[in-house]
C-alpha positions as CSV (number, residue, x, y, z in Angstrom):
1,X,97.4,121.0,72.9
2,X,96.7,121.4,76.6
3,X,94.6,119.2,78.9
4,X,93.4,121.1,82.0
5,X,92.5,124.8,82.2
6,X,93.9,125.6,85.6
7,X,96.5,128.4,86.1
8,X,99.4,126.2,84.9
9,X,97.6,124.8,81.9
10,X,96.4,128.2,80.8
11,X,99.9,129.8,81.3
12,X,101.4,127.1,79.2
13,X,98.8,127.7,76.5
14,X,99.3,131.4,76.7
15,X,103.0,131.2,76.2
16,X,102.8,128.8,73.3
17,X,100.0,130.8,71.6
18,X,102.0,134.0,71.9
19,X,104.9,132.2,70.2
20,X,102.6,131.5,67.2
21,X,101.5,127.9,68.1
22,X,98.0,126.9,67.3
23,X,96.7,125.9,70.8
24,X,93.6,124.1,72.0
25,X,92.9,123.7,75.7
26,X,90.5,120.9,76.9
27,X,88.9,121.3,80.3
28,X,86.7,118.5,81.9
29,X,84.6,121.0,84.0
30,X,82.1,123.3,82.5
31,X,84.2,126.4,83.4
32,X,88.0,127.1,83.5
33,X,89.8,127.7,86.7
34,X,91.1,124.6,88.5
35,X,92.5,125.8,91.8
36,X,91.6,129.4,91.0
37,X,87.9,129.4,90.8
38,X,85.5,131.9,92.5
39,X,81.9,131.0,93.1
40,X,78.8,132.5,94.7
41,X,78.5,132.0,98.5
42,X,75.2,133.7,99.6
43,X,73.4,137.0,99.4
44,X,75.6,138.3,96.6
45,X,78.9,137.4,98.3
46,X,81.5,135.3,96.5
47,X,84.2,132.9,97.8
48,X,87.4,131.4,96.4
49,X,87.1,127.7,96.2
50,X,90.8,127.0,96.7
51,X,93.5,129.7,96.3
52,X,92.8,133.1,97.9
53,X,96.0,135.1,98.6
54,X,98.7,135.5,96.1
55,X,102.3,136.6,97.1
56,X,103.7,134.2,94.4
57,X,101.1,135.3,91.8
58,X,102.0,139.0,92.3
59,X,105.7,138.2,91.9
60,X,105.4,135.6,89.1
61,X,107.7,136.1,86.2
62,X,105.2,134.3,84.0
63,X,102.3,136.6,84.9
64,X,104.6,139.5,84.5
65,X,105.7,138.5,81.0
66,X,102.1,137.8,79.9
67,X,101.1,141.2,81.3
68,X,98.0,140.0,82.9
69,X,97.3,143.5,84.2
70,X,96.6,144.5,80.7
71,X,94.0,141.7,80.4
72,X,91.9,142.6,83.4
73,X,93.8,141.3,86.5
74,X,94.0,143.8,89.3
75,X,95.6,143.1,92.7
76,X,94.2,144.5,95.9
77,X,96.4,144.8,99.0
78,X,95.2,144.8,102.6
79,X,96.5,147.3,105.1
80,X,98.4,144.5,106.9
81,X,99.4,141.5,104.8
82,X,99.5,139.0,107.6
83,X,98.9,138.7,111.4
84,X,99.5,135.9,113.9
85,X,97.6,136.2,117.2
86,X,98.6,134.8,120.6
87,X,96.4,133.8,123.6
88,X,97.3,137.0,125.5
89,X,95.4,139.2,123.0
90,X,98.5,140.4,121.1
91,X,99.6,139.5,117.6
92,X,102.7,139.4,115.5
93,X,102.3,141.6,112.4
94,X,104.0,141.1,109.1
95,X,104.2,144.2,107.0
96,X,105.2,144.5,103.3
97,X,107.7,147.1,104.4
98,X,110.5,145.1,105.8
99,X,111.7,148.0,108.0
100,X,108.2,148.1,109.7
101,X,108.3,144.3,110.3
102,X,111.8,144.5,111.7
103,X,110.9,147.4,114.0
104,X,108.1,145.3,115.5
105,X,110.4,142.3,116.1
106,X,112.7,144.0,118.6
107,X,115.8,141.9,119.3
108,X,115.0,139.7,116.3
109,X,115.0,142.6,113.9
110,X,118.6,142.2,112.7
111,X,118.2,138.4,112.4
112,X,115.0,138.9,110.3
113,X,116.9,141.3,108.0
114,X,119.8,138.9,107.5
115,X,117.6,135.8,107.2
116,X,114.6,137.0,105.2
117,X,115.5,140.6,104.2
118,X,118.5,139.5,102.2
119,X,116.3,137.4,100.0
120,X,113.5,140.0,99.8
121,X,115.9,142.7,98.8
122,X,117.0,140.7,95.8
123,X,113.7,138.8,95.2
124,X,113.4,140.1,91.6
125,X,116.5,137.9,90.8
126,X,116.1,135.2,93.5
127,X,112.5,134.5,92.4
128,X,113.9,133.0,89.1
129,X,115.7,130.4,91.2
130,X,112.9,129.8,93.6
131,X,110.3,129.5,90.8
132,X,112.5,127.2,88.7
133,X,113.6,123.5,88.6
134,X,116.2,122.8,91.3
135,X,118.5,120.7,89.1
136,X,118.5,123.2,86.2
137,X,119.1,126.1,88.5
138,X,122.0,124.3,90.2
139,X,123.7,123.7,86.8
140,X,123.0,127.1,85.3
141,X,123.5,129.2,88.5
142,X,125.5,127.1,90.9
143,X,126.7,129.8,93.2
144,X,123.4,131.6,93.5
145,X,121.5,128.4,94.0
146,X,124.0,127.2,96.6
147,X,123.6,130.4,98.5
148,X,119.8,130.2,98.5
149,X,119.8,126.4,99.0
150,X,121.9,126.4,102.2
151,X,119.0,128.0,104.1
152,X,116.2,126.6,102.0
153,X,117.2,123.0,102.6
154,X,116.8,123.3,106.3
155,X,113.9,122.1,108.4
156,X,111.7,125.0,109.4
157,X,112.0,124.1,113.1
158,X,115.8,124.4,112.8
159,X,115.7,127.7,111.0
160,X,113.4,129.3,113.6
161,X,115.9,128.5,116.3
162,X,117.9,131.5,115.0
163,X,115.2,133.7,116.6
164,X,114.6,134.6,120.2
165,X,111.1,136.1,120.1
166,X,107.8,134.1,119.8
167,X,106.7,136.7,117.2
168,X,109.5,136.1,114.7
169,X,109.3,132.3,115.2
170,X,105.6,132.2,114.7
171,X,105.7,134.4,111.5
172,X,108.3,132.3,109.9
173,X,107.0,128.9,110.9
174,X,103.5,129.9,109.8
175,X,104.8,130.6,106.3
176,X,106.6,127.3,106.3
177,X,103.5,125.4,107.4
178,X,101.9,126.2,104.0
179,X,104.0,123.3,102.7
180,X,101.8,120.7,104.4
181,X,104.9,118.8,105.4
182,X,106.1,118.1,108.9
183,X,108.1,121.2,109.9
184,X,111.0,119.0,111.0
185,X,111.4,117.9,107.4
186,X,114.2,119.3,105.3
187,X,113.3,121.9,102.7
188,X,110.3,123.3,104.7
189,X,112.5,126.3,105.6
190,X,112.6,127.0,101.9
191,X,108.9,127.3,101.6
192,X,108.8,129.7,104.5
193,X,111.6,131.9,103.3
194,X,110.3,132.0,99.7
195,X,106.8,133.0,100.9
196,X,108.1,135.6,103.3
197,X,110.5,137.1,100.8
198,X,107.8,137.3,98.1
199,X,105.4,138.8,100.5
200,X,107.9,141.6,101.4
201,X,108.6,142.3,97.8
202,X,105.1,141.9,96.2
203,X,102.8,141.9,99.2
204,X,100.1,139.4,99.9
205,X,97.3,140.6,97.7
206,X,94.0,139.2,96.6
207,X,92.7,139.4,93.0
208,X,89.9,141.9,92.7
209,X,86.6,140.1,92.3
210,X,88.1,136.7,93.3
211,X,90.9,134.4,92.2
212,X,88.9,133.6,89.1
213,X,90.2,136.8,87.7
214,X,93.6,135.3,87.3
215,X,92.5,132.5,85.1
216,X,90.1,134.7,83.3
217,X,93.1,137.0,82.4
218,X,95.1,134.0,81.2
219,X,92.2,132.8,79.1
220,X,92.0,136.3,77.5
221,X,95.7,136.0,76.5
222,X,95.1,132.6,75.0
223,X,92.0,133.7,73.0
224,X,93.6,136.9,71.8
225,X,96.6,135.0,70.5
226,X,94.3,132.7,68.5
227,X,94.0,129.8,70.9
228,X,90.8,127.9,71.7
229,X,89.2,126.8,75.0
230,X,86.9,123.8,75.1
231,X,85.2,123.2,78.4
232,X,83.0,120.2,79.5
233,X,85.4,118.0,77.5
234,X,87.0,115.3,79.6
235,X,89.9,113.3,78.3
236,X,90.1,109.6,79.3
237,X,93.0,108.5,77.1
238,X,95.7,110.2,75.1
239,X,94.5,108.2,72.1
240,X,91.3,110.4,72.2
241,X,93.3,113.5,71.4
242,X,93.8,114.8,67.9
243,X,97.4,114.5,66.5
244,X,99.5,117.3,67.9
245,X,103.2,118.4,67.9
246,X,103.0,118.6,71.7
247,X,100.5,117.6,74.4
248,X,100.8,119.4,77.8
249,X,99.0,117.9,80.7
250,X,97.9,120.0,83.7
251,X,97.5,116.7,85.6
252,X,99.3,114.8,88.4
253,X,101.5,111.8,87.6
254,X,98.6,109.4,88.5
255,X,96.3,111.0,85.9
256,X,99.1,111.0,83.3
257,X,99.7,107.3,83.9
258,X,96.0,106.5,83.5
259,X,95.8,108.5,80.3
260,X,98.9,107.0,78.9
261,X,98.0,103.5,80.0
262,X,101.2,103.2,82.0
263,X,101.9,101.7,85.5
264,X,101.0,104.0,88.3
265,X,104.2,105.9,89.4
266,X,105.7,106.0,92.9
267,X,104.3,109.4,93.7
268,X,103.3,110.3,97.2
269,X,100.2,112.5,97.7
270,X,100.3,114.8,100.7
271,X,98.0,116.0,103.4
272,X,94.5,117.1,102.4
273,X,92.5,120.2,103.1
274,X,89.3,120.9,104.9
275,X,87.9,124.4,104.5
276,X,85.3,126.6,106.1
277,X,83.8,129.6,104.3
278,X,81.7,132.1,106.2
279,X,79.6,135.1,105.4
280,X,79.5,137.3,108.4
281,X,77.3,140.3,109.2
282,X,80.3,142.3,110.4
283,X,84.1,142.0,110.8
284,X,85.6,139.0,112.6
285,X,85.8,140.0,116.3
286,X,89.5,139.2,116.8
287,X,90.7,139.7,120.3
288,X,93.8,141.5,118.8
289,X,92.0,144.4,117.1
290,X,94.9,145.0,114.6
291,X,94.1,141.7,113.0
292,X,90.9,143.2,111.5
293,X,93.0,144.9,109.0
294,X,95.0,141.8,108.0
295,X,94.4,140.0,104.7
296,X,95.8,136.8,106.0
297,X,95.7,135.4,109.5
298,X,97.6,132.3,110.8
299,X,96.0,130.6,113.8
300,X,97.8,128.0,115.9
301,X,99.6,129.8,118.8
302,X,103.3,129.7,119.2
303,X,105.7,128.0,116.7
304,X,106.1,124.9,118.9
305,X,102.4,124.3,118.9
306,X,102.1,124.6,115.2
307,X,105.0,122.2,114.6
308,X,103.3,119.6,116.8
309,X,99.9,119.9,115.1
310,X,101.4,119.7,111.6
311,X,103.4,116.6,112.7
312,X,100.3,115.0,114.1
313,X,98.4,115.6,110.9
314,X,101.2,114.1,108.8
315,X,101.1,111.0,110.9
316,X,97.4,110.5,110.4
317,X,95.8,112.3,113.3
318,X,93.2,115.1,113.3
319,X,94.3,117.4,116.1
320,X,91.7,119.5,117.9
321,X,93.9,122.6,117.7
322,X,95.2,122.7,114.1
323,X,97.2,125.2,112.2
324,X,94.6,127.3,110.3
325,X,95.2,129.6,107.4
326,X,92.5,132.4,107.3
327,X,91.9,134.9,104.5
328,X,89.8,138.1,105.0
329,X,89.5,139.2,101.3
330,X,86.9,142.0,102.0
331,X,89.6,143.9,103.9
332,X,91.3,144.5,100.6
333,X,88.4,144.0,98.1
334,X,85.0,145.2,99.4
335,X,83.4,143.9,96.2
336,X,83.4,140.3,97.6
337,X,80.4,140.9,99.9
338,X,77.4,143.2,100.5
339,X,78.3,146.4,102.3
340,X,79.1,145.8,106.0
341,X,79.5,142.0,105.5
342,X,82.7,140.0,105.5
343,X,83.8,136.8,103.8
344,X,86.0,134.5,105.8
345,X,88.0,131.8,104.1
346,X,89.8,129.3,106.4
347,X,91.4,125.9,105.9
348,X,93.3,123.3,107.9
349,X,95.4,120.3,106.9
350,X,94.0,116.8,107.5
351,X,95.3,113.4,106.6
352,X,95.0,112.4,103.0
353,X,91.6,110.8,102.4
354,X,90.3,112.0,105.8
355,X,86.6,111.2,106.3
356,X,86.4,112.6,109.9
357,X,83.2,114.6,110.0
358,X,84.6,116.5,113.0
359,X,87.6,117.9,111.1
360,X,86.0,121.3,110.5
361,X,85.5,121.7,114.3
362,X,89.2,122.3,114.7
363,X,88.8,125.5,112.6
364,X,85.9,126.6,114.8
365,X,87.9,125.9,118.0
366,X,90.7,128.2,116.8
367,X,88.1,130.9,116.0
368,X,86.6,130.5,119.5
369,X,90.1,130.9,120.9
370,X,91.2,134.0,119.0
371,X,87.8,135.6,118.0
372,X,85.2,134.8,120.6
373,X,81.7,135.9,119.6
374,X,82.2,135.1,115.9
375,X,79.3,132.6,115.9
376,X,76.8,135.4,116.5
377,X,77.8,137.0,113.2
378,X,77.4,134.0,110.9
379,X,74.9,134.6,108.0
380,X,76.0,131.6,105.9
381,X,78.6,128.8,106.2
382,X,80.0,126.3,103.7
383,X,82.2,123.3,104.5
384,X,84.5,121.7,102.0
385,X,85.9,118.3,103.1
386,X,88.8,116.4,101.8
387,X,86.4,114.2,99.9
388,X,84.7,117.2,98.5
389,X,88.0,118.5,97.1
390,X,88.7,115.1,95.6
391,X,85.3,115.2,93.8
392,X,85.8,118.8,92.8
393,X,89.1,118.2,91.0
394,X,90.5,114.9,89.8
395,X,94.0,116.2,90.5
396,X,93.2,116.5,94.2
397,X,93.9,112.9,95.1
398,X,92.5,112.2,98.6
399,X,91.9,116.0,99.0
400,X,95.6,116.9,98.4
401,X,95.4,120.3,96.7
402,X,99.1,120.6,96.2
403,X,99.6,117.9,93.5
404,X,101.8,115.7,95.7
405,X,103.5,115.8,99.0
406,X,106.3,118.3,99.5
407,X,108.8,115.8,100.8
408,X,112.5,116.6,100.3
409,X,112.7,114.1,97.4
410,X,109.5,115.3,95.7
411,X,110.7,118.9,96.1
412,X,113.8,118.2,94.1
413,X,112.6,115.3,91.9
414,X,109.2,116.6,90.9
415,X,107.8,114.4,89.4
416,X,111.1,112.6,88.7
417,X,114.9,113.2,88.8
418,X,115.8,114.6,85.4
419,X,117.3,117.8,83.8
420,X,114.0,118.4,82.1
421,X,111.4,117.5,84.6
422,X,108.4,118.5,82.4
423,X,109.0,116.2,79.4
424,X,107.7,112.7,80.0
425,X,109.2,109.5,78.6
426,X,106.3,109.4,76.1
427,X,107.2,111.3,72.9
428,X,105.4,114.7,72.4
429,X,103.9,114.6,76.0
430,X,104.8,117.0,78.8
431,X,103.5,117.6,82.3
432,X,102.8,121.2,83.3
433,X,100.9,120.8,86.6
434,X,102.0,121.7,90.1
435,X,103.4,118.2,90.3
436,X,106.4,119.8,88.4
437,X,108.8,122.5,89.6
438,X,108.4,124.8,91.4
439,X,105.3,123.1,92.9
440,X,102.1,124.4,94.5
441,X,100.8,127.9,94.2
442,X,98.9,130.1,91.7
443,X,102.0,131.4,89.9
444,X,101.8,129.7,86.5
445,X,105.5,128.9,86.6
446,X,105.0,125.1,86.1
447,X,103.1,125.8,82.8
448,X,105.6,128.5,81.9
449,X,108.6,126.2,82.2
450,X,106.8,123.3,80.5
451,X,106.1,125.5,77.5
452,X,109.7,126.6,77.5
453,X,110.7,122.9,77.3
454,X,108.3,122.4,74.3
455,X,109.9,125.4,72.6
456,X,113.4,124.2,73.2
457,X,112.6,120.7,71.9
458,X,110.9,122.1,68.8
459,X,113.9,124.4,68.1
460,X,116.3,121.4,68.3
461,X,114.1,119.3,66.0
462,X,114.3,121.9,63.2
């Protein structure tokens, strides 16, 4: 039995159903999706509510094993995976082809190859460590984990010191800033390296039709294997659930404690998100024209500026010039909007529980900075605040869409320090949310590993 029909809950359900388990998934909302929903925006255009671009999804061992492509999921790749503009009208460009990226980085090319390229070249193998529990990986693959961990454990600001050019520094720290943690914090380098390596190996695609296609494909696997999906069915207590051999919760530790009537855990929730979705009558008028072909754009200027803005956010401020992650899905998937129109998806970090009505202004300030004239193209706009995210999904405490802060401790001990981090202390109950390893992202690996824990436990009990 699974509670929560997000990517992790559905992945857990799909794995167990394919193993012959009779699975029922309960979802409180009236549709499946969690952090992977797609909804109408305006005039026939659609937008992704949370997740938009999927380097981890495209390289997920779970999605690969479940063969989601055979169940309707198609990836669409933009001509340029990622761009990072500067104030002088130029931009650093990240290409899926690592040689093309290296050629553009000049004197930092060799350093990029040794720092990122070595991981990307072996990502098919390294991903199993990056997408797995740290403790289990350290025990089962000590040498490989140590090799990866030496760099991954560093603060991002320390790792980028290896580079001389603003372009290489900005690209790497932009990836690391997805963590939502201060970039001077240990383990933030690991986020940047994993994202960059995955992006070189699998690209930075969008799902054709929207991120909803990912969960729809997972749901098809569940149903075809004999599972059942029950929407509009909230669960307020574990005692409400029918008797089951295993209950998997796609919930954060706070929700688990409430359902199990246990004391609230010492679990820290991280920064929140504020998002701006736009429908434009034409392409975004970026000063650096190459950016118009990029699926993802990182706004925030040089690495030092991004580090300062993320540090300010983590300490409770709402900086006027934030780091902004932008997606341009129509560049890869024209089906998202009417012909000639473009959908722009953009979000910034804000303090947890932020109620500052001016928070979206920071996104617009960065648009004014790097794409002057964009306001003249706006057909429709939609703002999602931290409070809106909290109301949208009970897992998003204070607007934290990552299931908990990516502090060094909560990266390793997620949600607690144990060899099996998915199994709770309550018999027959497991967590399978992004509050478990490997953490945030639409990759399904949290659910995949939780289901594996259930299967191991069942095999030992026989």
